C-alpha beads as a LAMMPS data file, in Angstrom:
LAMMPS data file: protein, C-alpha beads

320 atoms
319 bonds

1 atom types
1 bond types

-500.0 500.0 xlo xhi
-500.0 500.0 ylo yhi
-500.0 500.0 zlo zhi

Masses

1 110.0

Atoms # bond

1 1 1 263.511 -388.783 241.218
2 1 1 261.091 -390.568 240.499
3 1 1 257.322 -392.112 243.023
4 1 1 258.256 -394.240 244.633
5 1 1 255.303 -396.755 246.214
6 1 1 254.491 -397.334 249.634
7 1 1 255.844 -400.593 250.010
8 1 1 259.390 -399.280 248.792
9 1 1 259.557 -396.831 251.439
10 1 1 258.530 -398.994 254.378
11 1 1 261.265 -401.454 252.671
12 1 1 264.096 -399.004 253.959
13 1 1 263.037 -400.021 257.604
14 1 1 263.883 -402.863 259.042
15 1 1 262.973 -406.130 259.145
16 1 1 259.815 -407.373 261.543
17 1 1 259.588 -410.986 261.402
18 1 1 259.334 -414.144 263.674
19 1 1 262.498 -415.764 264.930
20 1 1 263.197 -418.589 262.214
21 1 1 263.257 -422.690 264.372
22 1 1 265.952 -423.669 263.345
23 1 1 265.393 -423.845 260.011
24 1 1 267.899 -422.084 257.476
25 1 1 267.389 -418.017 256.290
26 1 1 266.471 -418.429 252.663
27 1 1 267.987 -415.534 251.728
28 1 1 267.281 -414.456 247.704
29 1 1 269.171 -411.095 246.470
30 1 1 268.301 -410.211 242.536
31 1 1 271.576 -410.190 241.047
32 1 1 274.377 -411.798 241.772
33 1 1 276.993 -409.172 243.701
34 1 1 274.314 -408.823 246.482
35 1 1 274.315 -412.423 246.520
36 1 1 277.956 -411.895 247.081
37 1 1 278.077 -409.566 249.725
38 1 1 274.778 -412.064 251.296
39 1 1 277.483 -415.133 251.090
40 1 1 279.911 -413.663 253.309
41 1 1 276.578 -412.639 255.800
42 1 1 275.996 -415.965 255.575
43 1 1 279.405 -417.822 255.913
44 1 1 278.616 -421.567 257.200
45 1 1 274.791 -421.103 258.686
46 1 1 273.082 -420.602 254.754
47 1 1 274.016 -420.164 251.420
48 1 1 271.932 -417.605 249.458
49 1 1 269.814 -417.745 246.557
50 1 1 270.189 -415.614 243.147
51 1 1 267.102 -414.426 241.105
52 1 1 268.963 -413.693 237.861
53 1 1 270.855 -415.539 235.963
54 1 1 274.699 -415.438 234.278
55 1 1 274.740 -412.991 231.511
56 1 1 270.729 -411.784 232.135
57 1 1 270.397 -407.967 231.751
58 1 1 268.552 -406.753 235.020
59 1 1 267.406 -404.053 233.070
60 1 1 264.909 -406.027 230.947
61 1 1 264.795 -409.651 232.758
62 1 1 261.275 -411.066 232.945
63 1 1 260.121 -413.440 235.338
64 1 1 258.955 -416.610 234.620
65 1 1 256.661 -418.184 236.856
66 1 1 259.383 -420.019 238.987
67 1 1 261.102 -416.564 239.658
68 1 1 258.108 -415.427 240.896
69 1 1 257.333 -418.668 243.116
70 1 1 261.031 -417.403 244.604
71 1 1 260.652 -414.664 245.470
72 1 1 257.198 -414.886 247.253
73 1 1 258.636 -417.512 248.686
74 1 1 262.280 -415.997 250.092
75 1 1 262.528 -414.920 253.812
76 1 1 264.582 -412.266 252.682
77 1 1 264.483 -410.265 249.504
78 1 1 266.813 -407.907 248.650
79 1 1 267.442 -405.370 245.770
80 1 1 268.468 -402.760 244.166
81 1 1 265.398 -401.085 243.398
82 1 1 263.326 -399.837 240.634
83 1 1 265.595 -397.873 239.094
84 1 1 267.642 -401.225 238.408
85 1 1 265.213 -404.361 238.290
86 1 1 262.099 -402.303 236.753
87 1 1 260.380 -405.542 236.591
88 1 1 260.511 -406.155 240.370
89 1 1 257.906 -404.238 242.085
90 1 1 254.614 -405.363 240.987
91 1 1 255.923 -408.882 241.881
92 1 1 256.473 -407.337 245.421
93 1 1 253.247 -407.003 246.512
94 1 1 252.093 -410.489 245.937
95 1 1 255.165 -411.329 249.036
96 1 1 253.917 -411.352 252.816
97 1 1 257.128 -411.382 254.148
98 1 1 258.803 -407.925 253.921
99 1 1 261.454 -406.809 250.904
100 1 1 264.321 -404.349 251.151
101 1 1 265.470 -402.172 247.979
102 1 1 268.920 -401.137 249.018
103 1 1 269.394 -397.664 247.411
104 1 1 267.214 -397.156 250.111
105 1 1 269.367 -397.696 253.162
106 1 1 270.839 -394.481 254.759
107 1 1 273.938 -393.258 254.571
108 1 1 274.781 -395.083 250.954
109 1 1 276.821 -392.889 248.811
110 1 1 274.855 -392.235 245.228
111 1 1 275.569 -390.973 242.204
112 1 1 272.875 -389.787 239.409
113 1 1 273.772 -389.241 235.785
114 1 1 274.474 -386.031 234.338
115 1 1 274.049 -384.401 231.523
116 1 1 277.784 -385.515 229.988
117 1 1 275.946 -389.017 229.843
118 1 1 274.305 -387.307 226.326
119 1 1 276.219 -385.216 225.439
120 1 1 280.011 -386.340 226.041
121 1 1 283.066 -384.059 224.373
122 1 1 280.611 -381.867 223.042
123 1 1 278.220 -384.614 221.102
124 1 1 274.991 -385.011 221.548
125 1 1 273.931 -388.378 221.262
126 1 1 270.240 -388.268 219.223
127 1 1 268.783 -391.733 218.378
128 1 1 266.028 -389.517 216.088
129 1 1 269.212 -388.531 214.270
130 1 1 270.761 -391.985 213.806
131 1 1 269.911 -394.463 211.150
132 1 1 268.915 -397.152 213.109
133 1 1 264.484 -397.471 214.762
134 1 1 265.326 -397.252 218.300
135 1 1 263.766 -400.171 219.884
136 1 1 261.795 -400.727 223.085
137 1 1 265.032 -402.356 225.090
138 1 1 266.700 -399.113 223.585
139 1 1 264.328 -396.787 224.232
140 1 1 264.047 -398.372 228.300
141 1 1 267.730 -398.652 228.820
142 1 1 268.221 -395.079 227.876
143 1 1 265.532 -393.863 230.906
144 1 1 267.314 -395.631 233.176
145 1 1 270.232 -392.960 232.245
146 1 1 268.200 -390.547 231.709
147 1 1 270.119 -386.865 233.646
148 1 1 268.994 -386.600 236.753
149 1 1 268.261 -390.430 236.822
150 1 1 269.774 -392.343 239.896
151 1 1 272.954 -394.835 238.840
152 1 1 271.481 -397.961 240.466
153 1 1 275.127 -399.868 239.922
154 1 1 275.721 -398.779 243.351
155 1 1 277.173 -402.061 244.566
156 1 1 280.802 -400.692 242.989
157 1 1 281.203 -398.385 245.576
158 1 1 282.998 -400.568 249.025
159 1 1 281.807 -397.804 251.626
160 1 1 278.193 -398.709 249.715
161 1 1 279.021 -402.409 250.535
162 1 1 279.699 -402.283 253.879
163 1 1 276.439 -400.542 254.734
164 1 1 274.405 -403.079 252.550
165 1 1 276.578 -406.263 254.336
166 1 1 275.947 -404.615 257.443
167 1 1 271.942 -404.363 256.864
168 1 1 272.305 -408.138 256.411
169 1 1 274.361 -409.589 259.135
170 1 1 271.276 -406.753 260.863
171 1 1 268.550 -408.453 259.913
172 1 1 270.210 -411.807 259.727
173 1 1 270.606 -411.729 263.774
174 1 1 266.675 -410.789 264.262
175 1 1 265.284 -413.648 261.711
176 1 1 268.063 -416.131 262.889
177 1 1 269.120 -415.161 266.653
178 1 1 270.316 -418.455 267.575
179 1 1 273.274 -417.617 264.665
180 1 1 273.190 -413.368 265.633
181 1 1 277.177 -413.655 267.263
182 1 1 277.450 -415.947 263.637
183 1 1 277.007 -413.133 261.524
184 1 1 278.022 -410.414 263.289
185 1 1 281.576 -412.010 263.305
186 1 1 281.208 -413.562 259.404
187 1 1 280.772 -408.833 259.107
188 1 1 283.697 -408.423 260.926
189 1 1 285.627 -410.228 258.999
190 1 1 284.230 -408.850 255.655
191 1 1 284.958 -405.900 256.370
192 1 1 288.588 -406.568 256.982
193 1 1 289.012 -408.023 253.771
194 1 1 287.514 -405.324 252.026
195 1 1 289.955 -403.618 253.761
196 1 1 293.044 -404.902 252.222
197 1 1 291.544 -405.404 248.729
198 1 1 290.898 -401.662 248.805
199 1 1 294.091 -400.864 249.565
200 1 1 295.849 -403.218 247.136
201 1 1 293.238 -401.486 244.349
202 1 1 294.390 -397.952 245.600
203 1 1 297.519 -398.571 245.318
204 1 1 297.605 -400.064 241.824
205 1 1 295.052 -397.334 239.800
206 1 1 296.177 -394.308 241.291
207 1 1 299.028 -394.293 239.055
208 1 1 296.650 -394.681 236.029
209 1 1 294.763 -391.456 236.237
210 1 1 294.299 -390.437 233.797
211 1 1 294.562 -392.332 230.747
212 1 1 291.734 -392.850 228.149
213 1 1 289.646 -395.567 227.924
214 1 1 286.165 -396.354 226.924
215 1 1 283.100 -398.443 228.129
216 1 1 279.942 -400.086 226.365
217 1 1 277.800 -399.663 229.289
218 1 1 277.885 -396.800 231.543
219 1 1 277.831 -399.022 234.359
220 1 1 281.492 -398.045 235.958
221 1 1 281.512 -394.682 237.424
222 1 1 280.962 -395.636 241.406
223 1 1 284.182 -397.763 241.173
224 1 1 286.292 -395.094 238.966
225 1 1 285.188 -392.603 241.448
226 1 1 286.798 -394.437 244.202
227 1 1 289.953 -394.878 243.004
228 1 1 290.306 -391.855 241.189
229 1 1 289.437 -392.727 237.329
230 1 1 287.411 -391.720 234.106
231 1 1 286.130 -393.210 231.507
232 1 1 286.574 -390.991 228.476
233 1 1 283.635 -392.206 226.539
234 1 1 280.543 -393.928 226.652
235 1 1 279.238 -396.142 223.368
236 1 1 275.889 -396.998 224.968
237 1 1 275.288 -399.275 222.484
238 1 1 271.855 -401.275 223.327
239 1 1 272.633 -405.330 222.656
240 1 1 269.739 -405.452 220.492
241 1 1 269.698 -402.649 218.356
242 1 1 272.697 -401.826 216.265
243 1 1 273.430 -397.952 215.696
244 1 1 273.296 -396.263 211.922
245 1 1 276.708 -395.250 210.397
246 1 1 276.273 -391.588 211.401
247 1 1 276.529 -392.950 215.474
248 1 1 279.584 -395.053 214.239
249 1 1 281.542 -392.415 212.484
250 1 1 280.907 -390.186 215.530
251 1 1 282.644 -392.781 218.290
252 1 1 285.271 -393.815 216.114
253 1 1 286.304 -390.072 215.372
254 1 1 286.976 -389.968 219.093
255 1 1 288.608 -393.194 219.471
256 1 1 291.351 -391.587 217.091
257 1 1 291.709 -388.596 218.562
258 1 1 292.730 -389.894 222.202
259 1 1 295.254 -392.129 220.290
260 1 1 296.765 -395.293 222.268
261 1 1 293.125 -396.408 224.748
262 1 1 291.339 -399.005 226.260
263 1 1 287.535 -399.916 225.111
264 1 1 285.694 -402.112 227.431
265 1 1 283.184 -404.021 226.958
266 1 1 280.731 -406.396 229.199
267 1 1 280.675 -410.182 229.063
268 1 1 279.907 -412.673 228.089
269 1 1 280.759 -411.383 225.158
270 1 1 282.536 -408.084 223.396
271 1 1 279.899 -406.885 220.104
272 1 1 281.010 -407.183 216.435
273 1 1 280.975 -403.275 216.963
274 1 1 284.033 -403.370 219.197
275 1 1 286.459 -404.450 215.738
276 1 1 284.191 -402.491 213.922
277 1 1 285.447 -398.972 215.890
278 1 1 289.009 -400.245 216.981
279 1 1 290.509 -401.787 213.804
280 1 1 293.365 -399.774 212.657
281 1 1 293.725 -397.929 215.490
282 1 1 295.690 -398.259 218.548
283 1 1 293.124 -399.878 221.334
284 1 1 293.313 -402.214 223.972
285 1 1 289.839 -403.828 223.359
286 1 1 289.241 -405.994 227.253
287 1 1 286.189 -406.786 229.381
288 1 1 284.836 -405.400 232.843
289 1 1 282.501 -407.364 234.467
290 1 1 280.315 -405.478 237.250
291 1 1 277.976 -408.596 237.698
292 1 1 280.404 -411.475 238.658
293 1 1 279.411 -413.171 236.253
294 1 1 281.556 -416.162 236.338
295 1 1 282.589 -415.821 240.342
296 1 1 281.986 -418.960 242.504
297 1 1 279.441 -417.504 245.370
298 1 1 282.001 -417.900 248.008
299 1 1 282.555 -415.823 250.907
300 1 1 285.213 -413.797 249.645
301 1 1 283.756 -413.608 246.170
302 1 1 282.848 -409.509 246.806
303 1 1 286.493 -409.136 247.008
304 1 1 287.095 -410.763 243.648
305 1 1 284.850 -409.335 241.792
306 1 1 286.127 -405.540 242.902
307 1 1 289.409 -407.131 242.736
308 1 1 288.864 -408.578 238.782
309 1 1 287.581 -405.280 237.945
310 1 1 290.663 -403.324 239.216
311 1 1 293.267 -405.917 237.249
312 1 1 291.405 -406.012 234.221
313 1 1 291.566 -402.408 234.041
314 1 1 294.693 -401.936 235.446
315 1 1 296.211 -404.777 232.853
316 1 1 294.942 -403.183 229.391
317 1 1 296.316 -399.199 231.292
318 1 1 299.181 -400.051 231.920
319 1 1 300.448 -401.414 228.208
320 1 1 299.360 -397.793 226.909

Bonds

1 1 1 2
2 1 2 3
3 1 3 4
4 1 4 5
5 1 5 6
6 1 6 7
7 1 7 8
8 1 8 9
9 1 9 10
10 1 10 11
11 1 11 12
12 1 12 13
13 1 13 14
14 1 14 15
15 1 15 16
16 1 16 17
17 1 17 18
18 1 18 19
19 1 19 20
20 1 20 21
21 1 21 22
22 1 22 23
23 1 23 24
24 1 24 25
25 1 25 26
26 1 26 27
27 1 27 28
28 1 28 29
29 1 29 30
30 1 30 31
31 1 31 32
32 1 32 33
33 1 33 34
34 1 34 35
35 1 35 36
36 1 36 37
37 1 37 38
38 1 38 39
39 1 39 40
40 1 40 41
41 1 41 42
42 1 42 43
43 1 43 44
44 1 44 45
45 1 45 46
46 1 46 47
47 1 47 48
48 1 48 49
49 1 49 50
50 1 50 51
51 1 51 52
52 1 52 53
53 1 53 54
54 1 54 55
55 1 55 56
56 1 56 57
57 1 57 58
58 1 58 59
59 1 59 60
60 1 60 61
61 1 61 62
62 1 62 63
63 1 63 64
64 1 64 65
65 1 65 66
66 1 66 67
67 1 67 68
68 1 68 69
69 1 69 70
70 1 70 71
71 1 71 72
72 1 72 73
73 1 73 74
74 1 74 75
75 1 75 76
76 1 76 77
77 1 77 78
78 1 78 79
79 1 79 80
80 1 80 81
81 1 81 82
82 1 82 83
83 1 83 84
84 1 84 85
85 1 85 86
86 1 86 87
87 1 87 88
88 1 88 89
89 1 89 90
90 1 90 91
91 1 91 92
92 1 92 93
93 1 93 94
94 1 94 95
95 1 95 96
96 1 96 97
97 1 97 98
98 1 98 99
99 1 99 100
100 1 100 101
101 1 101 102
102 1 102 103
103 1 103 104
104 1 104 105
105 1 105 106
106 1 106 107
107 1 107 108
108 1 108 109
109 1 109 110
110 1 110 111
111 1 111 112
112 1 112 113
113 1 113 114
114 1 114 115
115 1 115 116
116 1 116 117
117 1 117 118
118 1 118 119
119 1 119 120
120 1 120 121
121 1 121 122
122 1 122 123
123 1 123 124
124 1 124 125
125 1 125 126
126 1 126 127
127 1 127 128
128 1 128 129
129 1 129 130
130 1 130 131
131 1 131 132
132 1 132 133
133 1 133 134
134 1 134 135
135 1 135 136
136 1 136 137
137 1 137 138
138 1 138 139
139 1 139 140
140 1 140 141
141 1 141 142
142 1 142 143
143 1 143 144
144 1 144 145
145 1 145 146
146 1 146 147
147 1 147 148
148 1 148 149
149 1 149 150
150 1 150 151
151 1 151 152
152 1 152 153
153 1 153 154
154 1 154 155
155 1 155 156
156 1 156 157
157 1 157 158
158 1 158 159
159 1 159 160
160 1 160 161
161 1 161 162
162 1 162 163
163 1 163 164
164 1 164 165
165 1 165 166
166 1 166 167
167 1 167 168
168 1 168 169
169 1 169 170
170 1 170 171
171 1 171 172
172 1 172 173
173 1 173 174
174 1 174 175
175 1 175 176
176 1 176 177
177 1 177 178
178 1 178 179
179 1 179 180
180 1 180 181
181 1 181 182
182 1 182 183
183 1 183 184
184 1 184 185
185 1 185 186
186 1 186 187
187 1 187 188
188 1 188 189
189 1 189 190
190 1 190 191
191 1 191 192
192 1 192 193
193 1 193 194
194 1 194 195
195 1 195 196
196 1 196 197
197 1 197 198
198 1 198 199
199 1 199 200
200 1 200 201
201 1 201 202
202 1 202 203
203 1 203 204
204 1 204 205
205 1 205 206
206 1 206 207
207 1 207 208
208 1 208 209
209 1 209 210
210 1 210 211
211 1 211 212
212 1 212 213
213 1 213 214
214 1 214 215
215 1 215 216
216 1 216 217
217 1 217 218
218 1 218 219
219 1 219 220
220 1 220 221
221 1 221 222
222 1 222 223
223 1 223 224
224 1 224 225
225 1 225 226
226 1 226 227
227 1 227 228
228 1 228 229
229 1 229 230
230 1 230 231
231 1 231 232
232 1 232 233
233 1 233 234
234 1 234 235
235 1 235 236
236 1 236 237
237 1 237 238
238 1 238 239
239 1 239 240
240 1 240 241
241 1 241 242
242 1 242 243
243 1 243 244
244 1 244 245
245 1 245 246
246 1 246 247
247 1 247 248
248 1 248 249
249 1 249 250
250 1 250 251
251 1 251 252
252 1 252 253
253 1 253 254
254 1 254 255
255 1 255 256
256 1 256 257
257 1 257 258
258 1 258 259
259 1 259 260
260 1 260 261
261 1 261 262
262 1 262 263
263 1 263 264
264 1 264 265
265 1 265 266
266 1 266 267
267 1 267 268
268 1 268 269
269 1 269 270
270 1 270 271
271 1 271 272
272 1 272 273
273 1 273 274
274 1 274 275
275 1 275 276
276 1 276 277
277 1 277 278
278 1 278 279
279 1 279 280
280 1 280 281
281 1 281 282
282 1 282 283
283 1 283 284
284 1 284 285
285 1 285 286
286 1 286 287
287 1 287 288
288 1 288 289
289 1 289 290
290 1 290 291
291 1 291 292
292 1 292 293
293 1 293 294
294 1 294 295
295 1 295 296
296 1 296 297
297 1 297 298
298 1 298 299
299 1 299 300
300 1 300 301
301 1 301 302
302 1 302 303
303 1 303 304
304 1 304 305
305 1 305 306
306 1 306 307
307 1 307 308
308 1 308 309
309 1 309 310
310 1 310 311
311 1 311 312
312 1 312 313
313 1 313 314
314 1 314 315
315 1 315 316
316 1 316 317
317 1 317 318
318 1 318 319
319 1 319 320
């Protein structure tokens, strides 16, 4: 596991700062799923902001000067960690208030990418043998998903979301003691809603275990593990670099051998390659959104993110 700078290690400790004098606590999160969790905790007291705009990839985001100002001015800042937002550590050094890489929260369930990511079904994904030239973006993406690296899509585990929300409630209570009881009440309501959603998802997805599906990006392992699913393969195609003919042929062979299956890409659009791979095969195409692309920022937003993922998976797999 990569060495973490001292500021990241310190970020796993409790926030300490002077209570605000009746002003709304300015909460900034790096990605929308964290914003949705924060919105549940701040419900009725404040509205959290998010750094990445809809459709932006946390793997390759570039901060604008206005973004840097927002990072430095926020009272509380939450991000996943350097395994996802590699653009943030240097900017965080300019903050006077602390920030929290939530991957450092005690008790979180953390997964790591295994060798199967590069050698699924016995097919090594050797980019140097491909007819395409690896670009900088694809190389960075592959490094972030290398065997042994932290799978940073940890917000898709409902148990992790509970721990993140609890930490946010504690931090907000310290920053805004007058509303401490409200934050705890919001946390309790979040836990109750999440338990209800979790039960619904388990009931619907359990019968679908074993049905084959493929993803373009290995982003859903936490959700799959929580609900007894497992993808049959990962195409891992960079949006910026098209694979060569050899790799495309390999992907299509895997789809042919799977028989009726689902192929999930991520919004805002399906890659053209999806149509090429599935032409003439009993394959259904659909979208899976790990970031809540078009969800409103409301108290129940995180639960709707999970329900949307579950429903999109089930709607396709139930038709196989």
